[in-house]
py3Dmol code that shows the C-alpha trace and the ligand (Angstrom):
import py3Dmol

protein = """\
ATOM      1  CA  MET A   1     -34.025 -21.729  -3.004  1.00  0.00           C
ATOM      2  CA  PRO A   2     -30.756 -19.868  -3.345  1.00  0.00           C
ATOM      3  CA  GLU A   3     -27.808 -20.038  -5.620  1.00  0.00           C
ATOM      4  CA  VAL A   4     -25.342 -22.685  -4.437  1.00  0.00           C
ATOM      5  CA  GLU A   5     -21.578 -22.577  -4.891  1.00  0.00           C
ATOM      6  CA  VAL A   6     -20.278 -25.599  -6.766  1.00  0.00           C
ATOM      7  CA  GLY A   7     -16.566 -24.766  -6.557  1.00  0.00           C
ATOM      8  CA  PRO A   8     -13.720 -23.392  -8.674  1.00  0.00           C
ATOM      9  CA  ALA A   9     -14.352 -23.645 -12.420  1.00  0.00           C
ATOM     10  CA  GLY A  10     -10.881 -25.154 -12.807  1.00  0.00           C
ATOM     11  CA  GLU A  11     -12.020 -28.180 -10.800  1.00  0.00           C
ATOM     12  CA  LEU A  12     -14.821 -28.876 -13.276  1.00  0.00           C
ATOM     13  CA  PRO A  13     -13.016 -29.375 -16.591  1.00  0.00           C
ATOM     14  CA  PRO A  14     -14.716 -30.683 -19.756  1.00  0.00           C
ATOM     15  CA  GLY A  15     -15.839 -34.284 -19.262  1.00  0.00           C
ATOM     16  CA  SER A  16     -16.278 -33.970 -15.497  1.00  0.00           C
ATOM     17  CA  MET A  17     -19.267 -33.646 -13.185  1.00  0.00           C
ATOM     18  CA  LYS A  18     -19.809 -32.758  -9.557  1.00  0.00           C
ATOM     19  CA  MET A  19     -22.715 -33.304  -7.207  1.00  0.00           C
ATOM     20  CA  VAL A  20     -24.110 -30.542  -5.023  1.00  0.00           C
ATOM     21  CA  ALA A  21     -26.905 -30.806  -2.473  1.00  0.00           C
ATOM     22  CA  LEU A  22     -29.215 -28.429  -0.731  1.00  0.00           C
ATOM     23  CA  GLY A  23     -31.578 -30.060   1.702  1.00  0.00           C
ATOM     24  CA  ASP A  24     -33.328 -32.909  -0.096  1.00  0.00           C
ATOM     25  CA  LEU A  25     -32.398 -31.588  -3.535  1.00  0.00           C
ATOM     26  CA  GLU A  26     -29.355 -33.158  -5.174  1.00  0.00           C
ATOM     27  CA  VAL A  27     -28.052 -31.827  -8.471  1.00  0.00           C
ATOM     28  CA  GLY A  28     -25.366 -33.015 -10.859  1.00  0.00           C
ATOM     29  CA  VAL A  29     -23.336 -30.218 -12.468  1.00  0.00           C
ATOM     30  CA  TYR A  30     -21.740 -31.318 -15.744  1.00  0.00           C
ATOM     31  CA  ASN A  31     -19.131 -29.800 -18.006  1.00  0.00           C
ATOM     32  CA  CYS A  32     -19.970 -31.050 -21.480  1.00  0.00           C
ATOM     33  CA  GLY A  33     -17.519 -29.742 -24.054  1.00  0.00           C
ATOM     34  CA  GLY A  34     -16.923 -26.565 -22.079  1.00  0.00           C
ATOM     35  CA  GLU A  35     -20.609 -25.822 -21.424  1.00  0.00           C
ATOM     36  CA  LEU A  36     -21.991 -26.214 -17.926  1.00  0.00           C
ATOM     37  CA  PHE A  37     -25.325 -27.896 -17.212  1.00  0.00           C
ATOM     38  CA  ALA A  38     -27.144 -28.913 -14.035  1.00  0.00           C
ATOM     39  CA  LEU A  39     -29.648 -31.726 -13.719  1.00  0.00           C
ATOM     40  CA  GLU A  40     -31.645 -32.977 -10.747  1.00  0.00           C
ATOM     41  CA  ASP A  41     -30.412 -36.323  -9.473  1.00  0.00           C
ATOM     42  CA  ARG A  42     -33.853 -37.910  -9.708  1.00  0.00           C
ATOM     43  CA  CYS A  43     -35.165 -39.682 -12.753  1.00  0.00           C
ATOM     44  CA  SER A  44     -38.665 -38.711 -13.865  1.00  0.00           C
ATOM     45  CA  HIS A  45     -39.551 -42.355 -14.509  1.00  0.00           C
ATOM     46  CA  ASP A  46     -39.121 -43.996 -11.121  1.00  0.00           C
ATOM     47  CA  ASP A  47     -36.950 -41.639  -9.048  1.00  0.00           C
ATOM     48  CA  GLY A  48     -33.738 -43.425 -10.043  1.00  0.00           C
ATOM     49  CA  PRO A  49     -30.407 -41.824  -9.032  1.00  0.00           C
ATOM     50  CA  LEU A  50     -29.928 -40.299 -12.450  1.00  0.00           C
ATOM     51  CA  CYS A  51     -26.581 -38.626 -11.872  1.00  0.00           C
ATOM     52  CA  GLU A  52     -25.026 -41.914 -10.749  1.00  0.00           C
ATOM     53  CA  GLY A  53     -25.471 -43.096 -14.311  1.00  0.00           C
ATOM     54  CA  ALA A  54     -22.932 -42.967 -17.094  1.00  0.00           C
ATOM     55  CA  TRP A  55     -22.944 -39.963 -19.381  1.00  0.00           C
ATOM     56  CA  ASP A  56     -21.901 -39.373 -22.943  1.00  0.00           C
ATOM     57  CA  THR A  57     -19.577 -36.397 -23.196  1.00  0.00           C
ATOM     58  CA  ASP A  58     -20.024 -36.143 -26.970  1.00  0.00           C
ATOM     59  CA  ARG A  59     -23.827 -36.062 -27.004  1.00  0.00           C
ATOM     60  CA  CYS A  60     -24.289 -34.403 -23.575  1.00  0.00           C
ATOM     61  CA  VAL A  61     -26.612 -37.230 -22.523  1.00  0.00           C
ATOM     62  CA  VAL A  62     -27.006 -38.930 -19.134  1.00  0.00           C
ATOM     63  CA  VAL A  63     -28.150 -42.554 -18.887  1.00  0.00           C
ATOM     64  CA  CYS A  64     -30.351 -43.504 -15.938  1.00  0.00           C
ATOM     65  CA  PRO A  65     -28.709 -46.430 -14.128  1.00  0.00           C
ATOM     66  CA  ARG A  66     -32.064 -47.940 -13.169  1.00  0.00           C
ATOM     67  CA  HIS A  67     -33.850 -48.579 -16.484  1.00  0.00           C
ATOM     68  CA  GLY A  68     -31.622 -46.933 -19.054  1.00  0.00           C
ATOM     69  CA  SER A  69     -33.522 -43.866 -20.234  1.00  0.00           C
ATOM     70  CA  GLU A  70     -31.277 -41.231 -21.757  1.00  0.00           C
ATOM     71  CA  PHE A  71     -31.738 -37.571 -20.836  1.00  0.00           C
ATOM     72  CA  ASP A  72     -30.469 -34.522 -22.664  1.00  0.00           C
ATOM     73  CA  LEU A  73     -28.330 -32.432 -20.325  1.00  0.00           C
ATOM     74  CA  ARG A  74     -29.302 -29.235 -22.123  1.00  0.00           C
ATOM     75  CA  THR A  75     -33.043 -29.590 -21.684  1.00  0.00           C
ATOM     76  CA  GLY A  76     -33.661 -32.385 -19.173  1.00  0.00           C
ATOM     77  CA  ARG A  77     -35.905 -34.091 -21.746  1.00  0.00           C
ATOM     78  CA  PRO A  78     -35.763 -37.865 -22.130  1.00  0.00           C
ATOM     79  CA  ARG A  79     -34.489 -39.185 -25.445  1.00  0.00           C
ATOM     80  CA  THR A  80     -35.478 -42.788 -24.837  1.00  0.00           C
ATOM     81  CA  LEU A  81     -38.173 -44.708 -22.966  1.00  0.00           C
ATOM     82  CA  PRO A  82     -39.294 -45.717 -20.395  1.00  0.00           C
ATOM     83  CA  ALA A  83     -39.070 -42.122 -19.105  1.00  0.00           C
ATOM     84  CA  TYR A  84     -41.274 -39.675 -20.982  1.00  0.00           C
ATOM     85  CA  LEU A  85     -41.272 -36.630 -18.701  1.00  0.00           C
ATOM     86  CA  PRO A  86     -38.348 -34.196 -18.359  1.00  0.00           C
ATOM     87  CA  VAL A  87     -36.216 -33.878 -15.258  1.00  0.00           C
ATOM     88  CA  ARG A  88     -35.474 -30.511 -13.701  1.00  0.00           C
ATOM     89  CA  THR A  89     -32.572 -28.500 -15.009  1.00  0.00           C
ATOM     90  CA  PHE A  90     -30.959 -25.484 -13.390  1.00  0.00           C
ATOM     91  CA  ALA A  91     -29.026 -22.471 -14.615  1.00  0.00           C
ATOM     92  CA  VAL A  92     -25.270 -22.532 -14.051  1.00  0.00           C
ATOM     93  CA  ARG A  93     -22.979 -19.521 -14.159  1.00  0.00           C
ATOM     94  CA  VAL A  94     -19.370 -18.711 -13.450  1.00  0.00           C
ATOM     95  CA  VAL A  95     -18.517 -15.616 -11.414  1.00  0.00           C
ATOM     96  CA  ASP A  96     -14.868 -14.709 -10.939  1.00  0.00           C
ATOM     97  CA  GLY A  97     -13.784 -18.283 -11.609  1.00  0.00           C
ATOM     98  CA  THR A  98     -16.333 -19.881  -9.268  1.00  0.00           C
ATOM     99  CA  VAL A  99     -19.244 -22.032 -10.475  1.00  0.00           C
ATOM    100  CA  PHE A 100     -22.725 -21.412  -9.069  1.00  0.00           C
ATOM    101  CA  VAL A 101     -25.966 -23.258  -9.710  1.00  0.00           C
ATOM    102  CA  ASP A 102     -29.293 -21.476  -9.330  1.00  0.00           C
ATOM    103  CA  LEU A 103     -31.725 -23.766  -7.547  1.00  0.00           C
ATOM    104  CA  THR A 104     -34.654 -21.353  -7.722  1.00  0.00           C
ATOM    105  CA  GLN A 105     -36.185 -22.922 -10.861  1.00  0.00           C
TER     106      GLN A 105
END
"""
ligand_1 = """\
4
LIG
S -35.874 -44.813 -12.956
Fe -34.806 -43.892 -14.617
S -35.442 -45.002 -16.364
Fe -36.552 -45.882 -14.738
"""
view = py3Dmol.view(width=600, height=400)
view.addModel(protein, "pdb")
view.setStyle({"model": 0}, {"cartoon": {"style": "trace"}})
view.addModel(ligand_1, "xyz")
view.setStyle({"model": 1}, {"stick": {}})
view.zoomTo()
view.show()
């Protein structure tokens, strides 16, 4: 899969997130404290809509809205049960002020 344009970096300030989609793959792109992370919008526990959940901007953690597992935005690894497998993460980069997410991983 290709690299997908997320939008201008100025529209994704710290504490914000934006969804991007390519075919069936939906990804949440987060700005946590100035660092950009991308996480698949599908919980590893029971396919919950992970990126619809709340997230903690201090700990860079997303909470699955279905059963409450917390996932680390940096690694995609769960921090709490019931999920025990990681979710997919993707590389994010900024080129000339535009954010791109690499969906090839
Ligand atoms: S679907 Fe996410 S914790 Fe169950």
